[in-house]
NUPA-66743 format. One record per atom (N, C-alpha, C): residue in one letter; x, y, z. Coordinates in steps of 0.05 Angstrom, whole numbers, plus 5000, padded with zeros to 4 digits. Atoms other than C-alpha are relative to their C-alpha. Layout:
% NUPA-66743
aXYZ...
//
This chain:
% NUPA-66743
x499049994972x288421636620x497649945019x502150084981x284421306676x500250185025x500049824977x282521816729x498349905023x501750124980x278221346770x501649935025x498450054975x281121386841x499049765014x500650244986x281220716874x500850025030x498949984973x285420866935x501250285004x498849744992x287221526970x501249975027x498649994975x292421577024x500650295006x499849714996x292222267056x501450065027x498749884977x297122597103x500649805023x499550214980x299421967139x502550075017x497749974982x304022047200x500249755017x499550234983x307221477238x502750045014x497649974985x312321527294x500649755017x499150214982x316320977329x501950145020x498249874980x320621107391x502650104988x497549885010x326021597369x500150054970x499949975029x324121577295x497250084989x502449935014x318821937254x500149864973x499750175024x317821397200x498450124976x501649885021x312321767161x499250285008x500549724993x311522517158x498250124978x501949875017x305122757124x500149894971x499850135026x305322257066x497349954987x502550045015x299922237012x500649854974x499650155025x298921796951x497249924990x502550095013x293221656901x500649774981x499850235018x292221006864x497549994982x502250015019x287820986801x499449714993x500750275009x284020356781x501249944973x498950085026x287219976724x502750124994x497349895005x294120276734x502049865019x497850104984x300920066761x501550245011x498949774987x303520566811x502449915016x497650094986x310720466833x500750195023x499249854976x313220686901x503049965004x497150034999x320620836905x501250175022x498549854979x325721086956x502249825011x497950154988x332020886991x499049835024x500850154976x331820377048x499750195023x500549824978x328820717108x498450254991x501549765010x324921217064x497250005010x502750024989x318420957093x498049844982x501750155018x315620537035x498549785014x501250234987x314419907074x498250085024x501749904977x311820287135x497350104990x502549905011x306720637091x498149774992x501650235008x304419977062x498949845024x500950144976x304019657131x497750165014x502249844989x299620237153x497449954983x502350065018x295120107092x498949725006x500850284997x295019357106x499149925028x501050064973x293119407179x502049885019x497950114982x299819167207x500750215021x499649774982x301119857237x497550175002x502149814998x296120347264x501250284995x498949735007x296921057237x499550195023x500349794979x298021647284x498150224991x501749795012x294722157238x499749944971x500550035028x291722167169x497649834994x502450145009x286321827128x500649824976x499850185023x285521247079x497249964989x502650045013x279821197029x500349794979x500150215020x278220566989x497450034985x502449955017x273420696931x498250225012x501449774989x271521356964x499049975028x501050054973x269821037031x502350005020x497949984980x274021217092x500349735014x499550264987x277320597121x502550025017x497650014983x282420417174x500349715009x499850294993x284319677174x501649965025x498650064975x286319397241x501549734999x498550255003x289118737214x500249944970x499850095027x291618427149x497549844990x502450165007x285517957151x497850194991x502149805007x280818557150x500650134973x499249885026x284818867093x499449824977x500450195022x284518237050x497049964995x502950045004x277118147063x498750244987x501049755013x276118867039x501150044972x499049995027x280018736975x502750134997x497349895001x287018976993x502049775008x498250224995x292518446987x502950094996x497249935002x300118466993x501749754995x498150225006x305318006961x502750095011x497649914986x311318077008x502549904986x497450085011x318618046987x500949745012x499250254986x320017517039x497549825002x502350175002x315116957024x499649855026x500750134974x311616697087x498049784995x501850225007x308816017068x500549755017x499750254986x307715337099x501349804981x498450145020x313214957062x499249714997x500650295001x310714257079x497249944990x502850045010x303614367053x499850064971x500349975029x300914376983x499450294992x500649745012x300014976937x497250095007x502849924996x292514976943x499350055030x500449954971x292714917019x501150275009x498949744993x297215527023x498250234990x501849795011x292415926979x497550035016x502649984986x286115757019x500349965030x499450034971x289415717088x498150185017x501849854983x284415927141x497250034989x502749985012x278415887094x499649774981x500450245017x278415177067x497149954994x502850065007x272014997029x499249745015x500950234985x268014507070x498049834985x501950185012x264013897049x498749835022x501450184981x259913347082x501949875019x498150154984x266112987107x502450175008x497749834992x270413587126x500950184976x499049825022x274913967077x499449884973x500750085027x272713937005x502450044982x497549975016x279413806970x499550024970x500649995028x276113706903x499350294991x500749725006x273114406905x502450185002x497649844996x279614696931x501849984975x498350055024x283414386872x498850144976x501349885023x278214626822x500250305001x499949714997x278015336849x502950114995x497249925004x285715376850x500749994971x499550045028x286115116779x498850234984x501349785014x281115646756x501550265002x498449764996x285216206786x502649994983x497550035015x291615936755x499550044970x500649975028x288315886687x499550294992x500649725006x285816596691x502550184999x497549844999x292916846706x502149894982x498050125017x296516386658x502349875016x498050134983x300116016714x499949694997x499950295003x302415296703x501449865023x499050134976x303314986772x498049805009x501950204990x300314346800x499050095028x501149924974x295614556857x500749815022x499450194979x297513916894x503049995007x497250004995x305014056891x500750115028x499249904974x308514156958x501750254996x498849745003x310914866967x503149994999x497150014999x318114686985x501349884975x498850115025x319014336918x500050204977x500249805021x317614976879x502450195001x497949795001x322615506857x498950255013x500949754988x322416206887x497950144983x501949875018x318916476825x497349875000x502550154998x313615926828x498550065026x501249944974x312416056902x498850284999x501149735002x311416786885x497450014984x502550025015x306216616833x497749895017x502150104981x302516226888x499050225017x500949774983x302416856931x498250194984x501749835017x299617256873x497349884997x502650135003x294216736862x498450025026x501449974974x292616766937x498750275002x501149734999x291717516932x497550024982x502249995019x287217436871x497549845011x502250164989x283116906909x498250165019x501549824982x280917466956x498450214984x501349805017x278017846896x501150285006x498849754992x282918396911x499750224979x500149775017x282019086882x502750144999x497449884997x288719336907x502049795007x497950204995x295018906903x502650155003x497449884995x301619116933x502249794995x497850185005x307918796906x502650125012x497649904987x314118876950x502449854990x497550115012x320618746911x499449724988x500750275010x317418176871x502049874982x498150115020x323218086822x502849985011x497349984989x329118116870x501649754997x498550255004x330917386860x499149854975x500950125024x328117256791x501950054977x498449965025x331617166724x498450184981x501349835019x329917606665x497549874987x502250145012x325417076634x497649995020x502150024980x321616996700x498850285006x501049724997x321017756707x497950064979x501949965022x317617786639x497449855005x502450164994x312817236660x498450145022x501449864979x311117616724x498650254990x501249755012x309918256685x497549944985x502550075015x304917896640x497749965019x502150054980x301017686702x499050275011x500749744989x301218396730x498450164980x501549865020x298818676664x497249894998x502750115000x292918196665x498350115023x501449894977x291118446734x499250294995x500649725007x291519166709x497650014981x502250005019x286918996651x497349945013x502550064985x281818726701x499050245015x500849764985x281619416733x501250025028x498749994973x285919256794x502050245001x498049804995x290319796823x502549865012x497650134992x297519566831x501950205012x497849844988x302519876880x502549824999x497650165006x309419636859x502550125012x497649904987x315619706902x502449854989x497650135011x322419576870x502250205000x497649835003x329519846868x501249994973x498950035027x330619636796x498950224982x500849765014x330420286757x498749944973x501050055027x329520026686x497349855002x502550154996x324019556712x497750195006x502049814992x320220126743x499050164976x500849845023x320220546680x498649834979x501350185019x318019936639x497149945008x502650114992x312119716680x498050215010x501749814986x309420346713x498450194983x501549775011x304020846696x500750255015x499349774983x305721306754x502249915020x497950064981x311721346801x500050215023x499749834977x311721626872x502649955014x497450034986x318321756907x499850115028x499849914972x319421806982x502950035008x497349974989x325522037020x499850085029x499949944971x326722027096x497250035012x502750004988x319421877111x498250214989x501749785011x316822447068x499449954971x500850015029x313222497001x501850204985x498449835017x317722776946x498550084975x501349935025x313922736880x498549764989x501350205016x309022346837x500150094971x499649925028x310522346762x499149774982x500650215020x307821966701x502749874992x497550145006x313021426686x501250084973x499049935026x313521636613x501550264999x498649744998x316222316635x502649985015x497650034983x321822026678x502349874985x497650145007x328921806666x501249875025x498750124976x333221366711x501450215017x498549794985x337521966730x498150185016x502049844986x331322366749x499049865025x500950154977x328821806794x502149995022x497950024980x335521716828x500450275014x499849744988x336022466840x497850065020x502349974981x329122476872x500449835025x499750194978x330821866915x502150095020x497749954982x337622076943x500450305005x499749714995x336822836938x502650124989x497549915012x343222886897x500449844974x499350145025x346122676830x501849765007x498250234996x349121976830x501149934972x499050015027x353622006770x501049724991x498950265006x356821316774x498549785015x501450214988x352720696787x501949805014x498050184989x359020276800x502550165006x497549864994x365220526836x502349914983x497650085016x372020526801x501449775014x498750244989x375419856810x502950075007x497349954991x381819896850x501549755009x498750254992x383219166865x501749884977x498250135020x388718766830x500149705006x500050294994x387418016827x502949884997x497350125000x393617596843x499949714993x499950295006x395116856846x497549865010x502450154992x389716326855x500149945030x500250064972x387516256928x498049785006x502050214997x381715776918x499749854973x500450175023x381115196870x497749805006x502350194997x374514816863x500349814976x499550205021x375414166824x497849795001x502050215004x369713726799x497949985021x502050004978x364713936852x497449894990x502550135006x358613486849x498449955025x501650034976x352913496900x498549734999x501450264999x349612856923x497050024994x502949975003x342513116925x499150254984x500749755013x342713806893x501050014971x499449975029x343414056821x502850134996x497249905003x351014116818x501749774989x498750235014x355113696769x502750094990x497349985011x362613696759x500950294994x499349725003x363914436770x502950065009x497349934994x371114686768x500550304993x499249725005x373815406774x502150075021x498149904980x379015816810x499350295007x500449734990x378616456851x502750115008x497449884994x384516926854x499950185024x499849824977x386917316913x499450294991x500749725007x383818016911x498250024976x501850005024x378817816857x497149995008x502950034997x371317916852x499049834976x500850205020x368617316815x496949995000x502950015002x361417346791x499049724992x501350255008x356616756783x497350074987x502549945014x351216846730x498549744994x501650235006x345616386708x497150045006x502949984995x338116296707x499449885028x500850124975x334416126771x499749704996x500050295003x335315376782x502449894985x497750085015x341915366745x502249875017x498050114982x345815156807x501850215012x498349794989x348615836828x500149985031x500150024971x346215786900x501249745010x499050264992x347815046903x503049995000x497149985001x355015206884x501150125025x499149884975x355915676943x499549835024x500750184977x352415196990x501949765001x498150235001x356914626967x502750085010x497349904991x363215036980x499950055030x500149924972x360715267048x499149775019x500650234983x358714567072x497149985008x502950014993x351114667072x498649784984x501250235015x350014087023x502149784999x498250235000x352913387019x501149974972x498750035026x358013306964x500449704993x499650275010x358412676922x503049964993x497250015008x365312836895x501150284996x498749755005x370313396882x501950095023x498049914981x375813776918x499850315003x499749714995x376414466950x502850055011x497249954993x383514716953x500450305006x499549724992x385315356991x502950045005x497249944997x392215646985x501849754997x498450245006x394914986957x499449765018x500550224981x392014557013x497149924998x502850105002x385814117005x498750025028x501549974975x380614277058x497349864998x502650134999x374113957080x498050175015x502249844987x368214417093x497649825003x502250204996x363713867120x497550135011x502349864990x359214377153x500850305002x499549725000x358515127162x502050095021x498049934979x362615147227x502849954990x497450065011x368414807193x500750204978x499549805022x367715277133x500850275012x499349754987x367815887179x502849995012x497450034988x373915627215x502249984979x498150005022x377215527147x500250264985x499849745012x376316257131x498050074979x502149955020x369816247091x497750155014x502449874990x363616687100x497949984978x502250035020x356816597066x497750185008x502449844997x351317117059x497949874982x502050155015x345116727039x498050174985x501949855017x339816916988x497450065016x502549974985x333816817034x500550135027x499249854976x335217367085x498249935024x501850034977x329017257128x500149715011x500150284992x329316497128x502749905012x497450114992x336816367135x502150215006x498149784995x339917047149x499850125027x500449864975x337017437206x498949825022x501450114977x334917227276x498050215008x502049794998x328517627275x499350105027x500849914973x327017637349x502350125016x497749894986x334117857368x500650294990x499549735008x336718567366x502450024982x497849965020x342018877320x502649905011x497450084989x347818757368x500349695000x499950294999x346118017377x500349884972x499750095028x345317927301x502750064989x497449925011x351818287287x502349835011x497750144987x356217897335x499749705003x500650284994x353017207335x501949814985x498350185015x357716907282x502950015011x497349964990x363817137321x500149995030x500549984971x361616987392x502449935017x497650084984x368116657416x501950245004x498349774998x371717317403x499350175025x500949834978x367717637459x500049865027x499850144975x368817107512x502350105017x497949914981x372717347573x500549775020x499150224983x376516777608x498049764999x502050225005x371216297578x497750005020x502149994979x366416547632x497650174992x502249825007x362317117603x500750164975x499649845025x361417557542x500650295007x499449724997x364518247539x497950174985x502049845013x358518697525x501250254987x498749765011x363219287513x501249944973x498850075026x366918927457x497849954979x502250045019x360318707426x498750264992x501249745006x357519407431x501850164982x498149855017x363919717401x499949904971x500050115027x363819237342x497450064986x502649935012x356419357330x499950294992x499849725007x357520107332x501650044975x498349985024x363020027281x498449914975x501650105023x358419617236x497850194992x502249815005x352620107242x501150254985x498949775013x357120687223x501249934972x498750085025x361020307169x498049964978x501950075021x354820077132x497550195000x502149804999x350420677149x497249875004x502550144993x345020247181x498250205014x501949804989x338920677196x498649885024x501350094975x337020557269x500750205021x499449814979x336520977331x501749885022x498150124982x340320467373x500349704993x499450285007x343219757369x498449805015x501850184985x338119467417x497449954986x502450035015x332719507364x499949724988x500350275012x330018827340x500450034970x499349985029x332718687270x497649984982x502350035018x325918497242x498350254998x501349745003x323619217252x501450184979x498649855020x328819467202x499049954972x500650055028x327819547128x501749774990x498650225011x330118967084x503050064994x497349935006x336319337061x501750045024x498549974975x338419517131x500649745014x499550274990x337618797152x502349874986x497850115015x342218597096x502750125008x497649874991x347419097119x501049895026x499250124974x347318807189x501349734995x498950275005x348618107161x502850024987x497349965012x354418357118x502050085021x498349924978x357318697179x500849765017x499550244984x356618037217x502349844989x498050175013x360817667167x502750134997x497549855003x366018207156x501649995027x498850004973x367318197232x501449735005x498650254996x369517467226x502749994986x497449975014x375317697182x500649764982x499650235018x374517157128x502050064978x498349975024x379317037070x498349994975x501750035024x373716837022x497150055008x502849934995x366817147021x498249914977x501950105020x361016806985x497450165004x502349824998x355417306971x497849904981x502250085017x348717046945x497950224999x501849775004x344717636918x500450215022x499449824978x348118136965x498450274999x501549745001x344218746939x497049964995x502950055004x337418406935x498450175020x501749844984x332218896960x501350255012x498549774990x337319456970x499850234980x500449775018x336420156942x502750084987x497749935017x341120486892x502350135016x497949884984x344920896944x501549805017x498850214983x346120306990x501549804983x498650185018x348019866931x502850104995x497449885006x353720346915x501949955024x498450054976x356120276987x501049715001x499350295000x356019516981x502249954979x498050035021x359919556916x502750115009x497549884990x365020006949x501349805020x499050194980x365619497006x501349764986x498950235015x366718926956x502850084989x497549905010x372219346924x502150015021x498149974978x375519496990x501049735010x499350274990x375318767013x501949864980x498350125021x378318536946x502850145000x497549854999x383619086951x501849905023x498650114977x385518787019x501149724995x499050275007x386918126984x498049785005x502050214995x380417757002x498949924973x501350105024x377117316949x497050015004x502949964998x369917466934x498649864977x501750125020x364717046898x497250125003x502549874998x358217406882x498049894980x502350085017x351717096855x498150234997x501949785004x347017596824x498249934976x501950035022x340817576780x500150244981x499849765016x342518266754x502650004984x497650025017x347318196695x501650264999x498549755000x349118946693x501750025026x498549994975x351318876766x502549834998x497750185003x355918286751x502150134981x498249885019x358818656691x501450255012x498949754988x359919296732x501849965023x498650044975x362818986795x502349804998x498250234999x366518346777x502450034981x497750025017x373318186747x499549784979x500750225018x371217516717x497249905008x502750114995x364417166711x499949714991x500650275009x362916426711x497049984997x502950035006x356216216682x499149725004x501150274994x352115636709x497649954982x502350085016x347015256667x499449715006x500850284995x343214636687x501749865020x498350114980x347714526747x502949964991x497250045010x354014536704x501250274993x498649765008x359315056687x499850034970x500349965029x357615346619x502250164987x497949845011x363415816612x501150205020x498749794983x368216326643x500850234982x499449775017x368917026615x501250235016x499049754988x372617676630x497850215000x502249824998x367618186655x500250244980x499649765017x370718756615x499849944970x500050085028x370518356550x497449864991x502450145006x363518066552x497650195000x502449844999x356318306549x497649835009x502350154990x349318106572x499149784981x500950205019x347817736507x501749755002x498350244997x353817276515x499449855025x500750134975x352117136587x497449854998x502650145003x344916966569x500249754982x499650235018x347216506513x501349775015x498750204984x351816136561x498049885021x501950094979x346316106614x497949804989x501950185013x341815736564x501349754989x498550215012x347215246544x499149725007x500950264990x344914656587x497250015012x502649964987x338214926609x497849824987
//
């Protein structure tokens, strides 16, 4: 057991207007260990890390790095001192190369300006030390989410970081990619780095962690060696009660087909001749590895990508979702995978984010917006989805990731769609909030709505869905009944055309 304290967080307090986000929170990180930080959305995990990383200033408390008292005033200062953070929502310059993103703001210089040869060589050396196989000259936007995440890890390592914080690093990765990420994290641990790991995936936490700290409502609950914990114990600490059922009892009854997709093929994306049907009141899952065409399928249906061929038939009538506005008018709703990039309007408040997709509903005589109607609908959404906020005028980018997701779901439910397309709807959401989302899916299906849900978590698809279609290499590999299949069969199908 390594008792060498690398980082000490002592009695941290942080208050925002109307909310005490952190209440006397402490945490110790030992060198050469992986220390997981868990708690429901709004528990204070991200706030604590932002205090460590210099994004927020602490009201009270102390932080010691290698025994030396410190108080970072900016992320730049934190990184220069050896503390790096790999954020859940990747913030990269998509049109620039991998190596430029890694060395941004500190390009190596030569006689004639930037020394690209040295930048390439230094990037390659870091990649080789971590076992990463990515071309340093590749443009960021051409990479998969998992590859972009590896770039962020390499960037953190380039700062010679002693402490690395991972915030929901596996939320959009397949099982194979998760294993690859774990190998890199284990390498960092072997180097003596201290890893703070934030995730809502219980089995993952118990697999990778040495220690686990749980927070609840801005307060410290407990720190326990991972080997002494069970999933039920962690859930009990997180929510303050026993959560006996991970998935609610299914009460929907699928009826006749309401949506038929025939031979859908995208012009530029990885989608080839996909056909399936969605029944009224059904929850249909979409499984597959990252890059299998799951997201492309939803985008093709919703009009976000150009189709080469295929038909979309709703209630017996062929429709044309040429763009997202047409799709919305045709009774479709899409919750995207990349919440920060394509979901929230970060500079707007909760009310504006909740009502923006349904703005015509609030027009009075085509002259002005009814603020009362917008406020009432937003109040309904806040209560219905238990969004943690002290009022609806708060900017959405100040909320936790899970609460941001709840706002977006509320936005789409208010448009009263017939068919809801959910891409990773529980990504970055804690176990208690996940249950609420599952209940919502059940209720919507029970009302007769058709639901398509993409998820990287196979147990989630098996627990929530009626049927599951499996994508592989942009093609449909198979369709199975959720109650009659298992993870092994789904993985076998996922590898069919990969």
